[in-house]
C-alpha positions as MATLAB code, in Angstrom:
seq = 'XXXXXXXXXXXXXXXXXXXXXXXXXXXXXXXXXXXXXXXXXXXXXXXXXXXXXXXXXXXXXXXXXXXXXXXXXXXXXXXXXXXXXXXXXXXXXXXXXXXXXXXXXXXXXXXXXXXXXXXXXXXXXXXXXXXXXXXXXXXXXXXXXXXXXXXXXXXXXXXXXXXXXXXXXXXXXXXXXXXXXXXXXXXXXXXXXXXXXXXXXXXXXXXXXXXXXXXXXXXXXXXXXXXXXXXXXXXXXXXXXXXXXXXXXXXXXXXXXXXXXXXXXXXXXXXXXXXXXXXXXXXXXXXXXXXXXXXXXXXXXXXXXXXXXXXX';
ca = [
       0.000    0.000    0.000;
       2.728    2.421    0.973;
       4.971    1.336   -1.919;
       2.311    1.979   -4.555;
       1.255    5.265   -2.961;
       4.830    6.540   -3.152;
       5.343    5.285   -6.694;
       2.175    6.993   -7.887;
       2.774   10.259   -6.008;
      -0.180    9.742   -3.657;
      -0.670   10.284    0.027;
      -0.952    6.842    1.654;
      -4.322    6.042    3.253;
      -2.648    5.870    6.684;
       0.240    7.875    8.151;
       2.312    4.801    9.071;
       2.409    1.056    8.500;
       1.558    0.611   12.179;
      -1.536    2.781   11.781;
      -2.626    0.678    8.813;
      -2.231   -2.548   10.789;
      -4.166   -1.028   13.681;
      -7.057   -0.307   11.301;
      -7.332   -3.988   10.352;
      -9.985   -4.615   12.977;
     -13.373   -5.469   11.537;
     -16.818   -5.732   13.078;
     -18.417   -7.246    9.957;
     -17.943   -7.630    6.229;
     -18.880   -4.043    5.415;
     -16.299   -2.604    7.820;
     -13.659   -4.630    5.976;
     -14.889   -3.458    2.576;
     -14.638    0.189    3.656;
     -10.946   -0.302    4.427;
     -10.421   -2.499    1.363;
     -11.692    0.183   -1.023;
      -9.622    2.825    0.730;
      -6.463    0.762    0.375;
      -6.913   -0.212   -3.274;
      -7.040    3.424   -4.348;
      -3.216    3.429   -4.517;
      -3.359    1.006   -7.481;
      -3.360    3.111  -10.644;
      -1.331    1.548  -13.455;
      -1.018   -1.733  -15.319;
       2.405   -2.184  -13.707;
       0.845   -1.836  -10.252;
      -1.496   -4.761  -10.861;
       1.289   -6.847  -12.377;
       3.522   -6.222   -9.373;
       0.673   -7.028   -6.980;
      -0.035  -10.314   -8.782;
       3.666  -11.171   -8.784;
       3.850  -10.592   -5.021;
       0.824  -12.847   -4.518;
       2.307  -15.731   -6.516;
       5.571  -15.508   -4.612;
       3.587  -15.844   -1.373;
       1.479  -18.677   -2.792;
       4.551  -20.612   -3.906;
       6.062  -20.294   -0.434;
       2.800  -21.710    0.966;
       2.967  -24.820   -1.221;
       0.180  -23.818   -3.622;
       0.197  -25.617   -6.984;
      -3.076  -24.280   -8.432;
      -4.820  -20.966   -7.727;
      -8.178  -19.633   -8.888;
      -8.022  -15.948   -8.132;
     -10.936  -13.573   -7.647;
     -10.823  -10.009   -8.937;
     -13.436   -7.254   -8.697;
     -13.608   -5.050  -11.831;
     -16.290   -2.697  -10.517;
     -14.034   -1.509   -7.712;
     -11.576   -0.240  -10.324;
     -13.984    0.821  -13.079;
     -15.834    2.929  -10.512;
     -12.735    4.983   -9.771;
     -11.943    5.732  -13.397;
      -9.589    2.937  -14.483;
     -10.177    1.154  -17.764;
     -10.806   -2.576  -17.678;
      -7.582   -3.130  -19.628;
      -5.462   -1.228  -17.078;
      -6.038   -3.704  -14.284;
      -6.840   -6.788  -16.329;
      -3.789   -6.642  -18.578;
      -1.592   -6.154  -15.512;
      -3.067   -9.216  -13.802;
      -3.035  -11.318  -16.944;
       0.633  -10.569  -17.691;
       1.475  -12.521  -14.518;
      -1.372  -15.046  -14.382;
      -0.706  -16.203  -17.953;
       2.869  -17.148  -16.995;
       2.247  -18.418  -13.472;
       3.074  -22.049  -14.224;
       6.260  -21.137  -16.061;
       7.445  -18.632  -13.444;
       6.156  -20.097  -10.174;
       5.137  -23.685  -10.886;
       1.523  -22.728  -10.142;
      -1.282  -23.186  -12.647;
      -3.891  -20.471  -12.295;
      -7.131  -18.972  -13.533;
      -9.108  -15.781  -13.005;
     -12.647  -15.533  -11.631;
     -14.343  -12.182  -12.172;
     -16.635  -11.333   -9.274;
     -19.559   -8.935   -9.120;
     -19.811   -6.671   -6.077;
     -23.360   -7.330   -4.997;
     -23.670   -4.059   -3.026;
     -23.199   -2.079   -6.270;
     -26.306   -3.604   -7.830;
     -27.171   -5.543  -10.960;
     -26.780   -2.639  -13.406;
     -23.164   -2.145  -12.366;
     -22.578   -5.903  -12.682;
     -23.946   -5.869  -16.238;
     -21.585   -2.994  -17.102;
     -18.601   -4.941  -15.764;
     -19.601   -8.050  -17.669;
     -19.876   -6.084  -20.922;
     -16.397   -4.632  -20.365;
     -15.020   -8.127  -19.746;
     -16.502   -9.835  -22.817;
     -13.567   -8.997  -25.142;
     -11.348  -10.896  -22.684;
     -13.703  -13.847  -22.184;
     -11.172  -16.538  -23.115;
      -8.900  -15.351  -20.266;
     -11.581  -15.613  -17.553;
     -12.717  -19.025  -16.351;
     -15.752  -18.074  -14.254;
     -17.799  -15.317  -12.665;
     -18.636  -14.992   -8.996;
     -20.659  -12.902   -6.581;
     -19.015  -11.326   -3.546;
     -19.031   -8.417   -1.030;
     -21.848   -7.660    1.412;
     -24.333  -10.547    1.528;
     -27.047   -9.281    3.848;
     -29.791   -7.551    1.881;
     -28.401   -8.670   -1.484;
     -29.766  -12.156   -2.219;
     -28.486  -14.041   -5.274;
     -31.888  -13.641   -6.938;
     -31.018  -10.003   -7.746;
     -28.299  -11.183  -10.137;
     -30.100  -13.920  -12.078;
     -29.948  -12.076  -15.427;
     -26.274  -11.128  -15.284;
     -25.320  -14.705  -14.395;
     -27.415  -15.954  -17.311;
     -25.437  -13.623  -19.604;
     -22.210  -14.988  -18.143;
     -23.237  -18.593  -18.770;
     -24.163  -17.759  -22.356;
     -20.668  -16.262  -22.733;
     -19.265  -19.631  -21.667;
     -18.209  -18.836  -18.118;
     -18.676  -21.121  -15.145;
     -20.338  -19.706  -12.036;
     -19.658  -19.484   -8.305;
     -21.109  -17.272   -5.561;
     -20.578  -16.189   -1.974;
     -23.577  -17.485   -0.044;
     -24.316  -18.607    3.475;
     -21.468  -16.622    5.043;
     -23.354  -13.709    6.574;
     -26.525  -14.467    4.661;
     -28.935  -17.312    5.542;
     -28.887  -20.850    4.106;
     -31.651  -19.802    1.695;
     -29.029  -17.749   -0.160;
     -27.200  -21.010   -0.893;
     -30.358  -22.475   -2.392;
     -30.919  -19.359   -4.495;
     -27.339  -19.427   -5.755;
     -27.713  -23.065   -6.813;
     -31.169  -22.786   -8.354;
     -31.175  -19.288   -9.851;
     -27.523  -18.585  -10.612;
     -26.730  -22.250  -11.371;
     -23.403  -22.050   -9.567;
     -21.036  -25.009   -9.374;
     -19.383  -23.968   -6.109;
     -20.482  -22.090   -3.003;
     -17.964  -19.673   -1.515;
     -17.962  -19.878    2.302;
     -21.340  -21.564    2.912;
     -20.648  -22.048    6.619;
     -24.259  -21.313    7.608;
     -25.499  -24.303    5.620;
     -25.469  -26.267    8.886;
     -28.523  -24.284   10.008;
     -30.684  -26.099    7.425;
     -30.587  -29.899    7.257;
     -32.177  -29.938    3.811;
     -29.475  -27.641    2.423;
     -26.777  -29.839    3.979;
     -28.333  -32.953    2.453;
     -28.454  -31.339   -0.968;
     -24.844  -30.133   -0.813;
     -23.743  -33.609    0.219;
     -25.792  -35.460   -2.394;
     -24.818  -33.163   -5.275;
     -21.216  -32.835   -4.033;
     -21.269  -29.066   -4.270;
     -17.857  -27.781   -3.135;
     -17.666  -25.192   -0.364;
     -14.657  -22.852   -0.409;
     -14.335  -22.180    3.309;
     -11.976  -19.457    4.583;
     -11.417  -19.893    8.348;
      -9.341  -16.786    9.098;
     -11.800  -14.619    7.193;
     -14.718  -16.083    9.149;
     -13.018  -15.097   12.404;
     -11.908  -11.634   11.274;
     -15.389  -10.775    9.988;
     -17.067  -12.081   13.164;
     -18.909  -14.906   11.419;
     -17.492  -17.074   14.216;
     -15.927  -15.802   17.468;
     -12.667  -17.750   17.061;
     -11.163  -20.732   15.244;
     -12.150  -23.124   18.034;
     -15.788  -22.338   17.220;
     -15.380  -22.814   13.474;
     -17.859  -25.269   11.899;
     -15.346  -26.911    9.537;
     -15.129  -30.109   11.621;
     -18.918  -30.447   11.581;
     -19.011  -29.785    7.847;
     -16.457  -32.515    7.231;
     -18.380  -34.879    9.497;
     -21.483  -34.227    7.377;
     -19.587  -35.482    4.339;
     -19.531  -32.107    2.581;
     -16.925  -31.245   -0.065;
     -15.186  -28.677    2.125;
     -12.002  -26.944    0.972;
      -9.704  -24.666    2.968;
      -8.777  -21.353    1.374;
      -7.409  -17.887    2.014;
      -9.669  -14.866    1.615;
      -7.988  -11.461    1.197;
      -5.003  -12.927    3.060;
      -3.093   -9.669    3.478;
      -6.061   -8.273    5.406;
      -7.175  -11.359    7.303;
      -3.822  -12.527    8.601;
      -2.864  -15.612    6.642;
      -2.442  -17.342    3.309;
      -3.822  -20.787    2.517;
      -1.297  -22.942    4.399;
      -1.684  -20.631    7.401;
      -5.451  -21.171    7.286;
      -5.022  -24.933    6.985;
      -2.578  -25.183    9.889;
      -4.591  -22.783   12.005;
      -7.990  -24.433   11.681;
      -6.645  -27.988   11.930;
      -4.788  -27.046   15.105;
      -7.658  -25.136   16.693;
     -10.170  -27.915   16.008;
      -7.713  -30.746   16.750;
      -8.487  -32.281   13.383;
      -6.684  -35.531   12.563;
      -4.099  -35.620    9.793;
      -6.607  -37.391    7.565;
      -8.828  -34.303    7.679;
      -6.038  -32.178    6.205;
      -5.577  -34.796    3.484;
      -9.314  -34.740    2.763;
      -9.288  -30.953    2.508;
      -6.414  -31.127    0.030;
      -8.118  -33.786   -2.079;
     -11.364  -31.818   -2.029;
      -9.581  -28.726   -3.301;
      -8.563  -30.526   -6.490;
     -12.010  -32.077   -6.908;
     -13.519  -28.599   -6.608;
     -11.059  -26.862   -8.934;
     -11.999  -25.836  -12.460;
      -9.410  -28.163  -13.967;
      -9.648  -30.808  -16.669;
      -9.890  -34.459  -15.677;
      -6.277  -35.025  -16.727;
      -5.066  -32.036  -14.687;
      -6.959  -33.266  -11.635;
      -5.440  -36.712  -12.053;
      -1.956  -35.206  -12.306;
      -2.375  -33.184   -9.128;
      -3.969  -36.128   -7.306;
      -0.890  -38.152   -8.188;
       1.388  -35.418   -6.834;
      -0.631  -35.365   -3.613;
      -0.477  -39.126   -3.211;
       3.274  -39.108   -3.835;
       3.737  -36.443   -1.173;
       1.674  -38.459    1.310;
       3.731  -41.570    0.585;
       6.931  -39.670    1.356;
       5.458  -38.396    4.619;
       4.330  -41.889    5.646;
       7.784  -43.320    4.907;
       9.408  -40.651    7.042;
];
């Protein structure tokens, strides 16, 4: 944040790094978004987005990541005067070479900010269409409460027609009914978060039967007060229900940990057995938007790693 502010001749959002860290205290999702938008204002050029993506992949490699499906929010940048190409070309210059440079295959998922409304989402989708072959899916994120998936049925239909797969945040702050709406109306293949599914037995049964993956982000759930602490996290119960749970990082620079940090943290706090960590890893490849051959390759890598561990 401070680096980009200086490079672009801007006043940083906070007077010191310490002041910025002190501000990373959130009461809910909206309080995070307020800070998130304030911080991203320092990103202005294609080079900024390339450098940011490069920094992410370096972190991901250090965490043992081999495949990443990365969310980006075009409306947050279009709304402050940047062209779609400014941020997208910067991201793509790194994402397109991620396997060559970092040993990480990757894809981009373009998310709609639900609090900005359907009209804004349609505008973002139109801007993205010339780049459709470089985007694997669309998603729905930001403030859940008051913005049910049903508001975005038409824009998701446009996205499907364009050939994109679909995911959506649901059942994080919003009720389990948002999960049902996302599945039925938006026709999503994955549910992001979904931790409140346990409040509705019928929703749990459906997720289990249809093997709908849930991209759970433990540190985020704590930071945004979805759960009071990791010891209260529902991941163990979700695994016990036979759900396709995966462990992920959500805005890791803000929420205090990348994906391996989340995995270690939640497994430790819940005293999950080693097999649970293995299940979470396997689930992540099952849930990924990869070809059958790619999934088989990564499954083989995982099994080889487990064999080495067992021999040790």
